[in-house]
N, C-alpha and C positions, 0 to 999 in steps of 0.2 A: 467316300460312300455317300450317295444321295440319301436324303431323308425318305425317299420313296422306295429304297431297297430294303430287303429284309435281312434279319439275322436270327440266330438260334440261341436259346438259353434254357436254363432249368426254371420252371414256373415257381414263383415265390409269393406273389401278391394275391389278395382276395379277388381282384378284378380278373387276373389271369385264370384263376380256378373257375370263376363264373363263366368265362368264355369257353373254357375247356368243357364244362358240363353241356353248354349249348352246342358246341361242335360235335360232341359225343352223341347228342340226341339227333342232330341233323344227319349224321352218318349212319348210326346204328339203330335208329328208330324210323326215320323217314326214308332214307335211301336204301339201306340194307335192313329188311324187316326182322332184325334179330331181337329187338325189344319193342314193347308196346308203346304207342304214342300217348302223350299226356298234354294237358292244357298248358302246363308251365313251359313246355318245349325245352326241358332240361333233363339230362340223364347223368346221374351221379353213379360212377362205377362202383361195383360191389367192393373193390379193393382200393378205393380212393385213398384211404388213410395210409396204405402201404406203398402207394405208387410214387415214383419220381417221374415227373412229366418233362419231356423235352418238347419245347414249343418253338414255332417259327413266328416271329413278330414282323409285321409290316406296319410302320407308324406305331399305333397303339393297339393294333388288332392281332389276335391270335388266328393265323390262317392255316396252321398245321400243327400236328402233335403226334407224340408216341409216348406210351407209358411203360415204365420199367419197374419190375419188382423182383426180389429174390427170395421171398418167403415161400416155403412149401406148405401144402401142395400148390402147384401152379394150377391155373384154370385148365390148362391142357392135360395135366395129370388126371383131373377128374373126368376127362373125356376119353382118354386112351390108356389110362394107367400111368405109372411112373415112366416119364419120357425116356429114361435111360434104357429101359427094356426094349425099346423099339430102335435102338441104335447099335451099330456094330463096332463102336469105339468108345473108350471110357470118357466120362464127363467128370470134371473136378469142381468147378465153380460156376454153375449155370445161373442164368436169369431169364425172365420171361418178358417179352415185349408184346404189348397189347395196344389196342385203340389207335393203330396207325391210321391217320386220317388227315386229309388236306381238303380245304374248301374247293368246290368245283371250279371256280374261276381261276384257281392257281395250280391246276393239275397239268402243268406243262413239263413236269419232270424235275425242275430245279429245286422245288421245295422237298419233294420226296428224296432227291439226291442229297440235299443238305441235311435232312433228318437222319439219313443213313450214315453219312460221314460223321456227323456230330455223335450219333449213337455209338459208332465203333470206337471213337476216341474216349467217350465216357466209359464204356465197358472195359476198355483196356486199362484205364486209370483206376477203375474200381477193382480190377483183378478178375473179372469174369472171363471164362474161356469159351463160352458158348451162350447164344441167345436163342430162345424158342419163340415162335409166333404162330398163331392161327391165321393164315392168310386167306382172304376171300378169293374164291375161284375166279372172280371177275377181274382180278389184277395179278394173276400168276406170272405173266410175262414181266410186269414191273418188279415184282418181288425177286424174280430171277436176276434182273439187271442190277438189283441192289446186293446180290450175293446170297440170298436165302435159298436153301435147298430143301425139296420136299422129302418127307418120310412118313411112314405109317398111313393109316386109312383116313378118308375124309370124315369130317364131323359136321354137325349142324342139321339143318332141315333142307328140303328141296328148295325153299325160298331163300335160304341163307346157308350155302355150303362153304366149308372152310377146309383148307389143306394145312395140316401140321408141317411146319418148316423150321429149319435151324440156320443160324448164321455164326460162323467162326471167323477169326482173323484171316485164315487161309481162303475161305470161300469169298470173303469180302475182297481181299487183295486180287483175286482172280476175276472178279466181276467188273462190269463196266464202271460202276461207282468207285470201286477200289483203284482201278487203273488210272482214273483221272483225278484222284485225290492228291493234291500237292503235299509234299513232305512238310512236317512241322518246322517252322522257322524259330530257332531259339534266340531270344533276346536276353540271355543270361550272362552274368559275369563269369560263369563257369558251371558245367562244362560248355564249351563252344563247339561249333561244327568242326569236325576233324576232316582234313583233306584226304583224298585218295592216296597221295604220296606218303602221308604220315601213317595211314592204316597199313599200307603195303610194307613200310619199314617195320612196323610193329610185328608183322607176321613173319619176319625173317627167322631162319633157324637160330635158336639160342646158342650163344657161345659162352665159354667160361669167363667169369670176371677176373680170372687170374691169367688169361691168355694175353699175349703181346698185342693181338688184334683188338681186344677189348680196351687195353690200356691206350692204344693209339686213338681209338674212337673217343674215349673219355677225355683225353687231352684236347682233342679237336673241339669237343663240345665246351669244355672249360675255356678254351681260348676265345671262342665265339661269344660266350657269355661275358667274359671279362672285357672284351672290346665293346660289347653292347652297352655297358654301363660305366666304362672307364674304371675298372677295378683290377688291381694287381693279382689278387688271388680269388678263387671261388672253389668251393667244395660242394659236391652233389650228394644228397642224402636220399635214402629210400624211405620216403614218408611224405606227409603233407606239410603245409606251411606252418602248422602248429608245432611240428617237430623242429623246423628251422628256427622258429622264435624261441623254443625251449633251449636250443643250442646257444642262441644269443644270451638268453637269461643265465645260462650256465657260465658263460664267459664273464658276464657282469657280476656274478657272484664272487669272482676272483679279484674284482676291483676294490680299491679302498674308497672311502667316501660314500656319499649318498647319491641317489639318482633322482631325476625328475621325469615322470611319465606324463605325456600330453594325451588327453582323452577327450575327443569330441564326437564319439560314435561307438558303435558296437565293437569294432576291432581295436580301438584304443583301450576300451574297457577290458578286452581279453588280454592285452599286454599287462594291464594292472593285475589281473588274476594270475597270469603266468609268473610274473615277478614275485607275487605273494607266495605262490606255491614253492618257489625256490628260495624263499627267505631273504630276498633282497631288501635293503634299506633304501627307501625312496619316498618322495613326495609326489603328489598328483595335482596337476592343473586340469581341472574338470570344467568343460563347457557344454552348453546345450548342443545337441546333435546339429551339425551343419553350421555351427558358429566358428568363425576363424579365430585363431590365436593372434594376439597383437604382441609386438615387441615388448611393450611395457608390462603386459601380463606375465610373459615368460621371465623377463628380468626380475620382476618382483618376487617370483617363486624361487629364485636361486639363493643359495646360502654359501657360506665359506666352505662347507663340506660337500657341496654339489660337485660331482666329478663326471657325470654322464647324463645325457638326455636320450629318451627313447620315444619314438612317435611313429604314427602311421602316415605314409606319404599320401596315398589315395584312399580315403576313408569310404569304402564302398557302401557302407550302410546308409549314408546320407547323400552320396555323390559329391562329397567335399574333397577338394584338393588342398592339402596343407602346404604352406609356402616353404619349399625345400631351400631356396636361396636364403630366406630369413633364418631358418634353423641352422644352416651352415655358418652364416655370419655370426650369430649369437654364440654358437659353439666355439668358433675360432677366437672371437674376442675374449671369451671367458675361459679358454683352455679346457673345454669340455669335450668328452668323447660322444659323438653323435651316432645313435643307432636308429635304423629305419626299417619299418615293415614296408617293403615295396612289392608285396605279393600281387596287388591289383594293377599297379602301374607298369611293372616290368613287361616289356613287349608291346605295350599299347601306346607309349609315349617316350620321348627322349628322357632318360634318367642319367645324370652324371653323379657318380658316387665319389668323386674326388673330395677328400676331406672327411669322408664318412668312415667311422670306426668299424661298424658291422651293419650289414643289411641282408634282408631275406627276400627270396622270390620262389616261384613254383613253376613246374612244367606245364600245368594246366592253364586256365584262364587265357590271358592275351598271348602267351607264347604259342598256344594252339597245338600243343602236344597232348599226350594223355596225362591225366592226374596220376600222381604217384611218386614224383621226384620233387625235391625241394633244394634250395640253394642258400648258402651263406657266403657273402662277399666280404672281403677285407683287404687291407693293404699291408698289414704288419705280420711278422712271423709269430706263430702261435705254438707254444710248447704243450705237450701232453700234461694233463693234470690227474693226479691220483685221487683227488677228492670228488671229481665229477663222475656220474654214471658214464660208462665207457661209450655208450651209443650217443651221448650228448656232448662228448668231448671233442671240440673242434681241433684241438691239438693232436689228438689221435689220428684224425683224418689227414692232417697235414703231414704227420710223421710217416704215414702209410701211403702217401701220394693219392689220397682220396679213395683208397680201396682197403679199408680195414676189415670189412665184413662182406657177406654175399650181396651181390647187386644184380639187377635185371638188365641184360643186354637188350631185351626187346624194348623196354622203356627208354633206354639210351638211344637206340636206333630211331625211335619215334621222335625223341627230342632233337636229334641231329637233323632229321628231315624238316621239322618245324622251324628250327633256327635258321636253316638255309632259306626259308621263305620270308624272313623278316627284312624289310627294307625301309627306307625313309618314307616311301609311298604308303607303307602300312600305317605309320603314325598320322600321316596327312589324311588318310581315309577315315580314321577314327574321329579326328577333329571335324571333318566335313559331315560325317554322319551325325555327330552330336549337335552341331550347329543347325543342320537341316531339321532335325527332330525338335530341337528346342524352339526354333522359330515357329514350326507348325503347331506344336502343343500350346504355345503362348497365344497363337491366333484363336485357338479353341477356348482360351480362358483358363487353362490349367494352372495350378499353383506348383511351381518348380522349387524344390528344396535346394538350398545351397547355390542358388543361381549366380550370385556374385563371385563365388569362389569355386565354381563347378569344375569337377574333374571331367575331362572329355570322354572318360571311359564309360560313364553311366549317368542316366537321368533319373531323378527321384520325383515322383508325382504324389502330391497329397490328394487322396480321394476324399470327397465330401463325407463328413462324419455320418450322414444319414444312410450312406451306401457302404456295403461291405466290400473291402478290397479283394477278399477271397472270392466273392461272387463274380466280381468283374474279371479277376484273373482267370477263374475257371471258364468263363464264357470265351475269353480271348484264346485260352488254351484249346478248347474244343473247336475253335475256328481255325486252329493251325498256327497260332502265335503264342509262343511260350515266354511270357514275361516273368520277371522275378517278383514273387509275391508270397511264397510259401514259407519263408523263414519267419520264425517267431518274432524277431525284432521288428520286422516290417509289419506283420499283422497287428502287433500291439499299437502301432502308430497309424494303421490304416493307410500305409504307403504301398505304391507299386513302382517297380523300377524297370527301366529299359536300358539294357547294356548296348554299347555301341562298338564293341570290339570285334564283332564278326564282319563278314563281307556281305552287304545287303544291296539288293537292287532298289533304286529309288521308288519304283512302283510298289514294292513290298512295304517299304517304310510308310508310304502314303496310305495304303490300304489298312495297315495295322493302326495307324494314328486315327484315321477316319472311323474305323470300327470302334476303337476305344472311346472316341467322342460320342459316337452314336449310342453305345451301350450306356454310358454314364448319363447322357441326356434322357434316354428312355427310362432308366431306373429312377432318376429324379422326378420325372413326370408321373411315373407309376405310383411313387410314394405320395405325391401331392394329391392324387386322385383317391388314394386309399382312405 
């Protein structure tokens, strides 16, 4: 993105609001004589304190805007009465859009289009189901192209007539603006984009989990999963990765001796919590997020009573890839049972579970099926336990050939379709995407967390402390790029993540990275001017 191109954001700085007041005056006092002129050439809207302003920025100039508010009464309510009474359909969560304005020299359609597209994404995220506006009769054709529909009678004066209009997702989707709006591109560790084949499989007619056909399909999925990670056994659970890790914790509760849990991120800390909840006896090797464990550090934490190690393979929270070879080697040399959380790495990179006691994975994330199934991998025979909750007892699943309880044939069908798409080229694509983005972001001067021990699955960017990662993430989202920034653990550190496990066009990667750089550069400049 060239520095001369524009982008859209929510107004936050004093300078942006000052420019908004001046653009408001130019449009609604000088051009459209709705308000009186004044010497300051500024017009502060009567609802300014309640407004959220979507603005278009070119370099450091506000060249377009629209204001949104949801407090009643709306200005339109005061002109025609409660807006709902003029409609033939129910309204649940309305908002009002006002002050739609673009500087004359930029009225080529692109800015209006961008404001409308940003507006619809913002409204959907906020939960609004309809937006009302008083559209100047001078631009009714333009409003129609953006998806606004007229209703009720005209308002205003002969010099400044306005048509009440509304916008819904349906009217926007059917408009010119809606038809050319590209779909949102997710850069999330999960959920990822789901292929048409997987969605078609999900929609198949459900079958009984006790039927021979279901058993046949289940065995096929288990065989593919087992070959994928070199594991003799795998059992599929109806639940999230947390459930699978609870199953592992349940098995460890039956072991003698103490354990050692390695934690250098959010998900390592969650293992500690899960182990504590099941009353396991263990020590913790805690490191700062994104810091690698060394052989010496791990060995130093082992005692005569240590019998198992539990760690996260790909620590998504920081983009850290813990050294699986090192963990295997230490476990083998010290006769320890190694357990792994492979939830983020499964399906995104080659994972060899030879020598691993227990490991977990999920159907979502890089497997690219629907969230809802989780897996536990192992090589040894497991007997049922009368001391564990039945749903958490791996031995019960083994005794019942993975079908001790009700299961979903639809999720299984989707899983099978996704597994059949995984090839060695899939892993190569993830690595290539990660490398391309890493190099591009470094050129822009971004600080990458865990760069030396980076997982190819995700990139973690440290946003400058003066700028809110949420503000940056929201801007990118409303432009059609959904980065990972809404988790509490990321917001606490002001980090933003870009997952690399989906299939992206190089042009989309470049546009997203350039926009991210443009937004951060602008925000830094705006703060310096404040």
